[in-house]
C-alpha positions as CSV (number, residue, x, y, z in Angstrom):
1,M,-27.4,82.6,-42.7
2,S,-26.7,83.8,-38.6
3,V,-23.6,85.6,-37.7
4,P,-21.8,83.2,-34.9
5,D,-21.1,84.6,-31.4
6,P,-17.2,84.5,-30.9
7,I,-16.2,82.5,-28.0
8,I,-14.7,85.0,-25.6
9,R,-11.8,83.3,-23.9
10,R,-11.6,84.0,-20.2
11,K,-8.3,85.2,-18.0
12,L,-7.7,82.2,-15.5
13,S,-7.9,85.4,-12.8
14,D,-11.5,85.9,-14.3
15,E,-12.5,82.4,-13.3
16,V,-11.1,82.3,-10.2
17,F,-12.7,85.1,-9.1
18,D,-15.9,83.9,-9.7
19,R,-14.7,81.2,-7.5
20,L,-13.6,83.2,-4.6
21,K,-17.1,85.7,-5.1
22,A,-19.4,82.5,-4.5
23,M,-17.8,81.3,-1.9
24,I,-18.2,84.5,0.0
25,T,-21.6,84.9,-1.2
26,S,-22.7,81.6,-0.4
27,G,-21.8,82.2,3.1
28,D,-19.4,79.4,2.9
29,V,-16.5,81.9,4.3
30,R,-18.1,84.6,6.5
31,P,-17.3,88.0,7.1
32,G,-14.2,87.7,9.3
33,E,-13.2,84.5,8.5
34,A,-9.8,84.1,6.4
35,I,-10.3,82.7,2.9
36,P,-7.8,79.1,2.1
37,S,-4.0,80.0,1.5
38,E,-3.0,81.1,-1.7
39,R,-1.4,77.1,-2.0
40,D,-4.6,75.7,-1.2
41,L,-6.6,77.8,-3.6
42,M,-3.8,77.2,-6.3
43,E,-4.5,73.4,-5.5
44,R,-8.2,73.4,-5.3
45,F,-8.4,75.8,-8.8
46,G,-5.3,74.2,-10.3
47,V,-3.9,77.6,-11.2
48,G,-0.6,79.4,-10.4
49,R,-0.1,82.1,-8.0
50,P,-0.5,85.3,-10.4
51,A,-4.2,84.1,-11.1
52,I,-4.4,83.7,-7.3
53,R,-3.4,86.8,-6.7
54,E,-4.8,88.7,-9.4
55,A,-8.5,87.6,-8.4
56,M,-8.0,88.6,-4.4
57,Q,-6.8,92.1,-5.8
58,A,-9.9,92.7,-7.4
59,L,-11.9,91.6,-4.7
60,S,-10.0,93.7,-2.6
61,N,-10.8,96.5,-4.9
62,M,-14.0,95.9,-4.6
63,G,-14.7,95.9,-0.8
64,L,-15.0,92.1,-0.5
65,L,-11.7,91.4,0.9
66,S,-9.0,92.4,3.0
67,I,-5.6,92.1,2.7
68,S,-2.5,92.0,4.9
69,H,0.8,91.3,4.4
70,G,2.0,88.0,6.0
71,E,-1.6,87.4,6.4
72,R,-4.5,85.4,4.9
73,A,-7.0,87.6,3.1
74,K,-10.1,87.7,5.4
75,V,-13.7,88.6,4.1
76,R,-14.7,92.2,4.9
77,Q,-18.1,92.8,7.1
78,L,-19.6,95.3,4.4
79,T,-21.1,98.3,5.6
80,A,-22.9,101.2,3.6
81,R,-19.7,103.5,4.3
82,S,-17.6,100.8,3.3
83,L,-19.3,100.4,0.0
84,I,-19.7,103.9,-0.5
85,Q,-15.9,104.1,0.2
86,Q,-14.9,102.2,-2.6
87,V,-15.7,105.0,-5.2
88,D,-13.9,107.7,-2.9
89,M,-11.0,107.8,-5.0
90,A,-12.6,108.2,-8.0
91,A,-14.7,110.9,-6.3
92,N,-12.1,112.9,-5.6
93,I,-10.6,113.0,-8.5
94,M,-14.1,114.1,-10.2
95,L,-14.2,116.9,-8.0
96,T,-10.5,118.2,-8.5
97,T,-10.9,118.1,-12.1
98,S,-14.9,119.6,-12.6
99,P,-16.2,122.5,-11.2
100,D,-19.5,121.7,-12.2
101,S,-19.4,118.2,-10.1
102,L,-18.3,120.0,-6.8
103,D,-21.5,122.4,-7.1
104,H,-23.8,119.4,-7.9
105,L,-22.1,117.7,-5.2
106,K,-23.0,120.9,-2.5
107,D,-26.8,120.8,-3.8
108,A,-27.2,117.4,-3.0
109,R,-25.6,118.0,0.3
110,R,-28.0,120.4,0.8
111,F,-30.8,118.2,0.2
112,F,-30.2,115.9,2.1
113,E,-29.3,117.4,4.8
114,R,-32.8,119.3,5.2
115,G,-34.3,115.9,5.0
116,M,-31.8,114.4,7.6
117,V,-32.7,117.2,10.4
118,R,-36.3,117.0,9.6
119,E,-35.8,113.2,10.9
120,A,-33.7,114.6,13.7
121,A,-36.2,116.6,15.1
122,L,-39.1,113.6,14.9
123,R,-36.8,111.0,16.6
124,A,-34.3,112.2,18.7
125,T,-33.9,111.2,22.7
126,P,-32.7,113.5,25.5
127,D,-29.4,111.5,24.9
128,D,-29.6,112.1,21.2
129,I,-29.5,115.8,22.4
130,A,-26.9,115.4,24.5
131,Q,-24.4,113.9,22.1
132,L,-24.9,116.9,20.3
133,D,-24.1,118.9,22.6
134,A,-20.9,116.9,23.2
135,V,-19.9,117.0,19.8
136,V,-20.6,120.9,19.6
137,D,-18.5,121.4,23.0
138,R,-15.9,119.0,21.6
139,Q,-15.7,121.7,18.4
140,R,-15.8,125.0,20.6
141,E,-12.7,123.6,22.5
142,S,-11.0,123.4,18.7
143,L,-11.2,126.2,18.0
144,G,-8.0,127.8,16.0
145,Q,-7.2,123.7,15.1
146,A,-8.5,123.8,11.6
147,E,-8.1,119.9,11.6
148,A,-10.2,118.6,15.3
149,F,-12.7,122.0,14.4
150,I,-13.3,120.3,11.3
151,A,-13.5,116.4,12.2
152,A,-15.7,117.4,14.8
153,D,-18.0,119.8,12.4
154,M,-18.1,116.7,10.4
155,A,-18.9,114.3,13.0
156,F,-22.0,117.0,13.9
157,H,-23.5,116.6,10.7
158,T,-23.0,112.8,10.4
159,Q,-24.4,112.3,14.1
160,I,-27.6,114.4,12.7
161,A,-28.1,111.5,9.9
162,A,-27.1,108.7,12.1
163,L,-30.7,109.8,14.0
164,S,-32.8,108.3,11.4
165,G,-31.2,105.2,12.8
166,N,-30.6,104.1,8.7
167,P,-27.0,103.5,8.6
168,I,-27.1,104.2,4.9
169,Y,-27.6,107.8,5.4
170,A,-25.2,108.3,7.9
171,G,-22.7,106.4,5.1
172,V,-23.6,108.8,2.4
173,S,-23.6,111.7,5.2
174,E,-20.0,110.8,6.3
175,A,-18.8,110.1,2.4
176,M,-19.7,113.5,1.2
177,L,-18.6,115.6,3.8
178,N,-14.9,113.5,3.0
179,W,-15.6,114.4,-0.6
180,L,-15.9,118.2,0.9
181,K,-13.2,118.1,3.4
182,H,-10.1,119.4,1.3
183,Y,-11.7,122.2,-0.4
184,H,-13.0,123.4,3.8
185,T,-9.8,122.9,5.5
186,H,-8.0,124.9,2.9
187,V,-10.1,128.2,3.2
188,L,-11.6,127.7,6.8
189,I,-8.5,128.5,8.1
190,W,-8.6,132.1,7.2
191,T,-12.3,132.6,6.8
192,G,-12.9,133.5,10.8
193,K,-16.3,132.1,10.6
194,E,-15.7,129.3,13.7
195,T,-18.0,131.0,16.1
196,L,-20.7,131.4,13.5
197,T,-20.6,127.9,12.5
198,L,-20.8,127.2,16.3
199,S,-23.7,129.3,17.1
200,E,-25.4,128.2,13.8
201,H,-25.1,124.5,15.0
202,A,-26.4,125.7,18.4
203,E,-29.4,126.8,17.0
204,I,-29.6,123.6,15.0
205,I,-30.1,121.4,18.3
206,A,-32.1,124.0,19.9
207,A,-34.9,122.9,17.1
208,I,-34.3,119.5,16.9
209,A,-34.8,119.5,21.0
210,A,-37.9,121.5,20.4
211,R,-39.1,118.9,17.8
212,D,-39.7,121.2,15.2
213,P,-39.0,119.4,12.1
214,D,-39.5,123.1,10.2
215,Q,-37.5,125.5,12.5
216,A,-35.1,122.6,12.2
217,E,-35.1,122.8,8.2
218,T,-34.4,126.4,8.3
219,A,-32.0,126.3,10.5
220,M,-30.0,123.7,8.4
221,I,-30.8,125.7,5.1
222,R,-29.6,128.5,6.7
223,H,-26.2,127.4,8.3
224,L,-25.5,125.6,4.6
225,D,-26.6,128.4,2.5
226,R,-24.0,130.6,5.0
227,S,-21.2,128.1,4.7
228,S,-21.1,127.2,1.4
229,G,-19.0,129.9,0.6
230,L,-16.5,127.9,2.3
231,Y,-16.3,125.0,-0.3
232,T,-14.6,126.6,-2.8
233,H,-11.8,125.5,-5.5
234,H,-8.0,126.1,-4.7
235,G,-7.1,129.6,-6.0
236,S,-11.0,130.7,-5.6
237,N,-11.2,134.7,-4.3
238,P,-11.3,134.5,-0.1
239,E,-14.0,137.9,-1.0
240,R,-16.3,135.1,-2.2
241,S,-16.7,133.1,1.3
242,S,-19.5,134.7,3.8
């Protein structure tokens, strides 16, 4: 005799979640448009306000809805970066609690940027080179200002990834750099390596401008390997930085 499968009783909010998600994925409500009001949804689905709000919050947590106080929730325009942002908090917790995870992230970034800079050397236009130069100029003007300097540093690497023409690459680059930023900011203040970073960025741009993917990759690897010591945990010995 076969064992019967139990019937699982679902929460009302789960049913509302499925129906709202179907409205979004089917295109009934498009990105930028507001979904029906809570009262309209309560009447349409025959449920109370708590079920509506719980379902909407779940959709917001997934990045499908944008909820602002006093306004109707709107469907978000999904991008590669907005999707990756959904794991930002979990990623930061993982990095804080697991030294191995930080090392794995540094390795992943090194592998990723090697490919991105090669792609940039094959694709970059004179305008692209000028934009990279402008980022480095902005970074040079930010010497002594850690937050501004690091923001320009992140923009430099993200812009190289964006030269691929693939928004997923740019989103991944920005995400990895944001996950590392906390550690980078902490140690960059006392490393005194800012001018070396600027010099290495200039070398990378020169290789990209020369359309030499091999040299661009070599320059990027040298830069990342030298600066990898910056991404250390709080409490690490400063002498580890190179």
